[in-house]
Chimera marker file (.cmm) of the C-alpha trace (Angstrom):
<marker_set name="trace">
<marker id="1" x="132.346" y="-18.302" z="-136.661" r="1" g="1" b="0" radius="0.5"/>
<marker id="2" x="132.631" y="-16.772" z="-140.118" r="1" g="1" b="0" radius="0.5"/>
<marker id="3" x="128.964" y="-15.792" z="-140.186" r="1" g="1" b="0" radius="0.5"/>
<marker id="4" x="128.966" y="-14.586" z="-136.593" r="1" g="1" b="0" radius="0.5"/>
<marker id="5" x="131.689" y="-11.955" z="-137.001" r="1" g="1" b="0" radius="0.5"/>
<marker id="6" x="130.061" y="-10.119" z="-139.958" r="1" g="1" b="0" radius="0.5"/>
<marker id="7" x="126.717" y="-10.181" z="-138.166" r="1" g="1" b="0" radius="0.5"/>
<marker id="8" x="128.321" y="-8.823" z="-135.004" r="1" g="1" b="0" radius="0.5"/>
<marker id="9" x="130.049" y="-6.055" z="-136.945" r="1" g="1" b="0" radius="0.5"/>
<marker id="10" x="126.807" y="-5.130" z="-138.703" r="1" g="1" b="0" radius="0.5"/>
<marker id="11" x="124.929" y="-4.914" z="-135.424" r="1" g="1" b="0" radius="0.5"/>
<marker id="12" x="127.688" y="-2.907" z="-133.740" r="1" g="1" b="0" radius="0.5"/>
<marker id="13" x="126.620" y="0.193" z="-135.671" r="1" g="1" b="0" radius="0.5"/>
<marker id="14" x="122.990" y="-0.046" z="-134.530" r="1" g="1" b="0" radius="0.5"/>
<marker id="15" x="121.891" y="2.160" z="-131.674" r="1" g="1" b="0" radius="0.5"/>
<marker id="16" x="119.831" y="0.482" z="-129.013" r="1" g="1" b="0" radius="0.5"/>
<marker id="17" x="117.242" y="1.819" z="-126.662" r="1" g="1" b="0" radius="0.5"/>
<marker id="18" x="113.670" y="1.535" z="-125.499" r="1" g="1" b="0" radius="0.5"/>
<marker id="19" x="110.751" y="2.922" z="-127.451" r="1" g="1" b="0" radius="0.5"/>
<marker id="20" x="109.826" y="6.591" z="-127.432" r="1" g="1" b="0" radius="0.5"/>
<marker id="21" x="107.868" y="7.105" z="-124.225" r="1" g="1" b="0" radius="0.5"/>
<marker id="22" x="105.671" y="9.929" z="-122.916" r="1" g="1" b="0" radius="0.5"/>
<marker id="23" x="106.714" y="11.494" z="-119.619" r="1" g="1" b="0" radius="0.5"/>
<marker id="24" x="104.418" y="10.579" z="-116.721" r="1" g="1" b="0" radius="0.5"/>
<marker id="25" x="104.316" y="14.170" z="-115.465" r="1" g="1" b="0" radius="0.5"/>
<marker id="26" x="103.802" y="15.747" z="-118.895" r="1" g="1" b="0" radius="0.5"/>
<marker id="27" x="102.016" y="13.429" z="-121.340" r="1" g="1" b="0" radius="0.5"/>
<marker id="28" x="102.623" y="15.782" z="-124.286" r="1" g="1" b="0" radius="0.5"/>
<marker id="29" x="106.399" y="15.534" z="-123.732" r="1" g="1" b="0" radius="0.5"/>
<marker id="30" x="108.260" y="12.466" z="-124.982" r="1" g="1" b="0" radius="0.5"/>
<marker id="31" x="111.649" y="10.995" z="-124.136" r="1" g="1" b="0" radius="0.5"/>
<marker id="32" x="113.950" y="9.186" z="-126.517" r="1" g="1" b="0" radius="0.5"/>
<marker id="33" x="117.292" y="7.762" z="-125.440" r="1" g="1" b="0" radius="0.5"/>
<marker id="34" x="119.714" y="5.786" z="-127.527" r="1" g="1" b="0" radius="0.5"/>
<marker id="35" x="122.965" y="4.094" z="-126.592" r="1" g="1" b="0" radius="0.5"/>
<marker id="36" x="125.527" y="2.916" z="-129.071" r="1" g="1" b="0" radius="0.5"/>
<marker id="37" x="126.752" y="-0.608" z="-128.329" r="1" g="1" b="0" radius="0.5"/>
<marker id="38" x="130.483" y="-1.045" z="-128.497" r="1" g="1" b="0" radius="0.5"/>
<marker id="39" x="131.196" y="2.667" z="-128.811" r="1" g="1" b="0" radius="0.5"/>
<marker id="40" x="130.060" y="3.006" z="-132.430" r="1" g="1" b="0" radius="0.5"/>
<marker id="41" x="128.753" y="5.090" z="-134.206" r="1" g="1" b="0" radius="0.5"/>
<marker id="42" x="130.335" y="8.389" z="-133.156" r="1" g="1" b="0" radius="0.5"/>
<marker id="43" x="128.189" y="10.552" z="-130.867" r="1" g="1" b="0" radius="0.5"/>
<marker id="44" x="127.332" y="13.085" z="-133.613" r="1" g="1" b="0" radius="0.5"/>
<marker id="45" x="125.910" y="10.312" z="-135.809" r="1" g="1" b="0" radius="0.5"/>
<marker id="46" x="124.089" y="8.798" z="-132.822" r="1" g="1" b="0" radius="0.5"/>
<marker id="47" x="122.548" y="12.209" z="-132.041" r="1" g="1" b="0" radius="0.5"/>
<marker id="48" x="121.489" y="12.757" z="-135.662" r="1" g="1" b="0" radius="0.5"/>
<marker id="49" x="119.958" y="9.266" z="-135.939" r="1" g="1" b="0" radius="0.5"/>
<marker id="50" x="118.089" y="9.680" z="-132.648" r="1" g="1" b="0" radius="0.5"/>
<marker id="51" x="116.659" y="13.065" z="-133.633" r="1" g="1" b="0" radius="0.5"/>
<marker id="52" x="115.689" y="11.667" z="-137.036" r="1" g="1" b="0" radius="0.5"/>
<marker id="53" x="113.764" y="8.915" z="-135.250" r="1" g="1" b="0" radius="0.5"/>
<marker id="54" x="111.990" y="11.525" z="-133.095" r="1" g="1" b="0" radius="0.5"/>
<marker id="55" x="111.259" y="13.601" z="-136.226" r="1" g="1" b="0" radius="0.5"/>
<marker id="56" x="109.699" y="10.556" z="-137.944" r="1" g="1" b="0" radius="0.5"/>
<marker id="57" x="107.635" y="9.880" z="-134.796" r="1" g="1" b="0" radius="0.5"/>
<marker id="58" x="106.221" y="13.418" z="-134.918" r="1" g="1" b="0" radius="0.5"/>
<marker id="59" x="105.677" y="13.283" z="-138.686" r="1" g="1" b="0" radius="0.5"/>
<marker id="60" x="103.587" y="10.140" z="-138.195" r="1" g="1" b="0" radius="0.5"/>
<marker id="61" x="101.361" y="12.294" z="-135.969" r="1" g="1" b="0" radius="0.5"/>
<marker id="62" x="101.257" y="15.129" z="-138.568" r="1" g="1" b="0" radius="0.5"/>
<marker id="63" x="103.369" y="17.356" z="-136.337" r="1" g="1" b="0" radius="0.5"/>
<marker id="64" x="106.827" y="18.899" z="-136.188" r="1" g="1" b="0" radius="0.5"/>
<marker id="65" x="109.603" y="18.031" z="-133.762" r="1" g="1" b="0" radius="0.5"/>
<marker id="66" x="110.347" y="20.553" z="-131.006" r="1" g="1" b="0" radius="0.5"/>
<marker id="67" x="113.345" y="19.555" z="-128.863" r="1" g="1" b="0" radius="0.5"/>
<marker id="68" x="112.982" y="20.745" z="-125.273" r="1" g="1" b="0" radius="0.5"/>
<marker id="69" x="116.400" y="19.621" z="-124.057" r="1" g="1" b="0" radius="0.5"/>
<marker id="70" x="119.019" y="16.951" z="-124.640" r="1" g="1" b="0" radius="0.5"/>
<marker id="71" x="121.965" y="15.283" z="-122.956" r="1" g="1" b="0" radius="0.5"/>
<marker id="72" x="125.068" y="13.677" z="-124.427" r="1" g="1" b="0" radius="0.5"/>
<marker id="73" x="127.344" y="11.206" z="-122.664" r="1" g="1" b="0" radius="0.5"/>
<marker id="74" x="131.102" y="11.507" z="-122.761" r="1" g="1" b="0" radius="0.5"/>
<marker id="75" x="131.418" y="8.295" z="-124.741" r="1" g="1" b="0" radius="0.5"/>
<marker id="76" x="133.235" y="5.030" z="-124.336" r="1" g="1" b="0" radius="0.5"/>
<marker id="77" x="135.731" y="4.587" z="-121.556" r="1" g="1" b="0" radius="0.5"/>
<marker id="78" x="137.400" y="1.766" z="-119.657" r="1" g="1" b="0" radius="0.5"/>
<marker id="79" x="134.522" y="1.494" z="-117.157" r="1" g="1" b="0" radius="0.5"/>
<marker id="80" x="132.200" y="0.342" z="-119.914" r="1" g="1" b="0" radius="0.5"/>
<marker id="81" x="130.285" y="3.556" z="-120.598" r="1" g="1" b="0" radius="0.5"/>
<marker id="82" x="129.210" y="3.894" z="-124.214" r="1" g="1" b="0" radius="0.5"/>
<marker id="83" x="128.070" y="6.928" z="-126.205" r="1" g="1" b="0" radius="0.5"/>
<marker id="84" x="124.523" y="7.882" z="-125.204" r="1" g="1" b="0" radius="0.5"/>
<marker id="85" x="122.130" y="10.583" z="-126.371" r="1" g="1" b="0" radius="0.5"/>
<marker id="86" x="118.809" y="11.474" z="-124.757" r="1" g="1" b="0" radius="0.5"/>
<marker id="87" x="116.276" y="14.116" z="-125.743" r="1" g="1" b="0" radius="0.5"/>
<marker id="88" x="112.982" y="15.383" z="-124.382" r="1" g="1" b="0" radius="0.5"/>
<marker id="89" x="110.703" y="16.668" z="-127.094" r="1" g="1" b="0" radius="0.5"/>
<marker id="90" x="107.139" y="17.409" z="-128.058" r="1" g="1" b="0" radius="0.5"/>
<marker id="91" x="105.311" y="17.101" z="-131.335" r="1" g="1" b="0" radius="0.5"/>
<marker id="92" x="103.844" y="20.465" z="-132.298" r="1" g="1" b="0" radius="0.5"/>
<marker id="93" x="101.099" y="20.838" z="-134.864" r="1" g="1" b="0" radius="0.5"/>
<marker id="94" x="102.056" y="23.732" z="-137.099" r="1" g="1" b="0" radius="0.5"/>
<marker id="95" x="99.240" y="25.852" z="-138.553" r="1" g="1" b="0" radius="0.5"/>
<marker id="96" x="98.995" y="25.628" z="-142.316" r="1" g="1" b="0" radius="0.5"/>
<marker id="97" x="100.567" y="28.522" z="-144.142" r="1" g="1" b="0" radius="0.5"/>
<marker id="98" x="98.023" y="31.069" z="-145.280" r="1" g="1" b="0" radius="0.5"/>
<marker id="99" x="97.567" y="31.039" z="-149.030" r="1" g="1" b="0" radius="0.5"/>
<marker id="100" x="98.458" y="34.195" z="-150.855" r="1" g="1" b="0" radius="0.5"/>
<marker id="101" x="95.250" y="35.352" z="-152.588" r="1" g="1" b="0" radius="0.5"/>
<link id1="1" id2="2" r="1" g="1" b="0" radius="0.2"/>
<link id1="2" id2="3" r="1" g="1" b="0" radius="0.2"/>
<link id1="3" id2="4" r="1" g="1" b="0" radius="0.2"/>
<link id1="4" id2="5" r="1" g="1" b="0" radius="0.2"/>
<link id1="5" id2="6" r="1" g="1" b="0" radius="0.2"/>
<link id1="6" id2="7" r="1" g="1" b="0" radius="0.2"/>
<link id1="7" id2="8" r="1" g="1" b="0" radius="0.2"/>
<link id1="8" id2="9" r="1" g="1" b="0" radius="0.2"/>
<link id1="9" id2="10" r="1" g="1" b="0" radius="0.2"/>
<link id1="10" id2="11" r="1" g="1" b="0" radius="0.2"/>
<link id1="11" id2="12" r="1" g="1" b="0" radius="0.2"/>
<link id1="12" id2="13" r="1" g="1" b="0" radius="0.2"/>
<link id1="13" id2="14" r="1" g="1" b="0" radius="0.2"/>
<link id1="14" id2="15" r="1" g="1" b="0" radius="0.2"/>
<link id1="15" id2="16" r="1" g="1" b="0" radius="0.2"/>
<link id1="16" id2="17" r="1" g="1" b="0" radius="0.2"/>
<link id1="17" id2="18" r="1" g="1" b="0" radius="0.2"/>
<link id1="18" id2="19" r="1" g="1" b="0" radius="0.2"/>
<link id1="19" id2="20" r="1" g="1" b="0" radius="0.2"/>
<link id1="20" id2="21" r="1" g="1" b="0" radius="0.2"/>
<link id1="21" id2="22" r="1" g="1" b="0" radius="0.2"/>
<link id1="22" id2="23" r="1" g="1" b="0" radius="0.2"/>
<link id1="23" id2="24" r="1" g="1" b="0" radius="0.2"/>
<link id1="24" id2="25" r="1" g="1" b="0" radius="0.2"/>
<link id1="25" id2="26" r="1" g="1" b="0" radius="0.2"/>
<link id1="26" id2="27" r="1" g="1" b="0" radius="0.2"/>
<link id1="27" id2="28" r="1" g="1" b="0" radius="0.2"/>
<link id1="28" id2="29" r="1" g="1" b="0" radius="0.2"/>
<link id1="29" id2="30" r="1" g="1" b="0" radius="0.2"/>
<link id1="30" id2="31" r="1" g="1" b="0" radius="0.2"/>
<link id1="31" id2="32" r="1" g="1" b="0" radius="0.2"/>
<link id1="32" id2="33" r="1" g="1" b="0" radius="0.2"/>
<link id1="33" id2="34" r="1" g="1" b="0" radius="0.2"/>
<link id1="34" id2="35" r="1" g="1" b="0" radius="0.2"/>
<link id1="35" id2="36" r="1" g="1" b="0" radius="0.2"/>
<link id1="36" id2="37" r="1" g="1" b="0" radius="0.2"/>
<link id1="37" id2="38" r="1" g="1" b="0" radius="0.2"/>
<link id1="38" id2="39" r="1" g="1" b="0" radius="0.2"/>
<link id1="39" id2="40" r="1" g="1" b="0" radius="0.2"/>
<link id1="40" id2="41" r="1" g="1" b="0" radius="0.2"/>
<link id1="41" id2="42" r="1" g="1" b="0" radius="0.2"/>
<link id1="42" id2="43" r="1" g="1" b="0" radius="0.2"/>
<link id1="43" id2="44" r="1" g="1" b="0" radius="0.2"/>
<link id1="44" id2="45" r="1" g="1" b="0" radius="0.2"/>
<link id1="45" id2="46" r="1" g="1" b="0" radius="0.2"/>
<link id1="46" id2="47" r="1" g="1" b="0" radius="0.2"/>
<link id1="47" id2="48" r="1" g="1" b="0" radius="0.2"/>
<link id1="48" id2="49" r="1" g="1" b="0" radius="0.2"/>
<link id1="49" id2="50" r="1" g="1" b="0" radius="0.2"/>
<link id1="50" id2="51" r="1" g="1" b="0" radius="0.2"/>
<link id1="51" id2="52" r="1" g="1" b="0" radius="0.2"/>
<link id1="52" id2="53" r="1" g="1" b="0" radius="0.2"/>
<link id1="53" id2="54" r="1" g="1" b="0" radius="0.2"/>
<link id1="54" id2="55" r="1" g="1" b="0" radius="0.2"/>
<link id1="55" id2="56" r="1" g="1" b="0" radius="0.2"/>
<link id1="56" id2="57" r="1" g="1" b="0" radius="0.2"/>
<link id1="57" id2="58" r="1" g="1" b="0" radius="0.2"/>
<link id1="58" id2="59" r="1" g="1" b="0" radius="0.2"/>
<link id1="59" id2="60" r="1" g="1" b="0" radius="0.2"/>
<link id1="60" id2="61" r="1" g="1" b="0" radius="0.2"/>
<link id1="61" id2="62" r="1" g="1" b="0" radius="0.2"/>
<link id1="62" id2="63" r="1" g="1" b="0" radius="0.2"/>
<link id1="63" id2="64" r="1" g="1" b="0" radius="0.2"/>
<link id1="64" id2="65" r="1" g="1" b="0" radius="0.2"/>
<link id1="65" id2="66" r="1" g="1" b="0" radius="0.2"/>
<link id1="66" id2="67" r="1" g="1" b="0" radius="0.2"/>
<link id1="67" id2="68" r="1" g="1" b="0" radius="0.2"/>
<link id1="68" id2="69" r="1" g="1" b="0" radius="0.2"/>
<link id1="69" id2="70" r="1" g="1" b="0" radius="0.2"/>
<link id1="70" id2="71" r="1" g="1" b="0" radius="0.2"/>
<link id1="71" id2="72" r="1" g="1" b="0" radius="0.2"/>
<link id1="72" id2="73" r="1" g="1" b="0" radius="0.2"/>
<link id1="73" id2="74" r="1" g="1" b="0" radius="0.2"/>
<link id1="74" id2="75" r="1" g="1" b="0" radius="0.2"/>
<link id1="75" id2="76" r="1" g="1" b="0" radius="0.2"/>
<link id1="76" id2="77" r="1" g="1" b="0" radius="0.2"/>
<link id1="77" id2="78" r="1" g="1" b="0" radius="0.2"/>
<link id1="78" id2="79" r="1" g="1" b="0" radius="0.2"/>
<link id1="79" id2="80" r="1" g="1" b="0" radius="0.2"/>
<link id1="80" id2="81" r="1" g="1" b="0" radius="0.2"/>
<link id1="81" id2="82" r="1" g="1" b="0" radius="0.2"/>
<link id1="82" id2="83" r="1" g="1" b="0" radius="0.2"/>
<link id1="83" id2="84" r="1" g="1" b="0" radius="0.2"/>
<link id1="84" id2="85" r="1" g="1" b="0" radius="0.2"/>
<link id1="85" id2="86" r="1" g="1" b="0" radius="0.2"/>
<link id1="86" id2="87" r="1" g="1" b="0" radius="0.2"/>
<link id1="87" id2="88" r="1" g="1" b="0" radius="0.2"/>
<link id1="88" id2="89" r="1" g="1" b="0" radius="0.2"/>
<link id1="89" id2="90" r="1" g="1" b="0" radius="0.2"/>
<link id1="90" id2="91" r="1" g="1" b="0" radius="0.2"/>
<link id1="91" id2="92" r="1" g="1" b="0" radius="0.2"/>
<link id1="92" id2="93" r="1" g="1" b="0" radius="0.2"/>
<link id1="93" id2="94" r="1" g="1" b="0" radius="0.2"/>
<link id1="94" id2="95" r="1" g="1" b="0" radius="0.2"/>
<link id1="95" id2="96" r="1" g="1" b="0" radius="0.2"/>
<link id1="96" id2="97" r="1" g="1" b="0" radius="0.2"/>
<link id1="97" id2="98" r="1" g="1" b="0" radius="0.2"/>
<link id1="98" id2="99" r="1" g="1" b="0" radius="0.2"/>
<link id1="99" id2="100" r="1" g="1" b="0" radius="0.2"/>
<link id1="100" id2="101" r="1" g="1" b="0" radius="0.2"/>
</marker_set>
């Protein structure tokens, strides 16, 4: 029991969700959704962590993150809803800056 509680508390701060997936109707648009188990972390931290994950995804493809839209849940309540953040985004290749002669 002593090892289980610290492990449970450590995992409570981890956001869960499926992988980043392309939209079927627009393959250049991706969806990322994360839900915070147990109501933690706060929604602003969940949003920042989710967008950072999307930013890293785009950076791995040598592109920049462009958020198309996003949705935020109202957070934890007695019916079992937990904080949730979802964003649709695309990875945009930015042209290299022109060198100044």
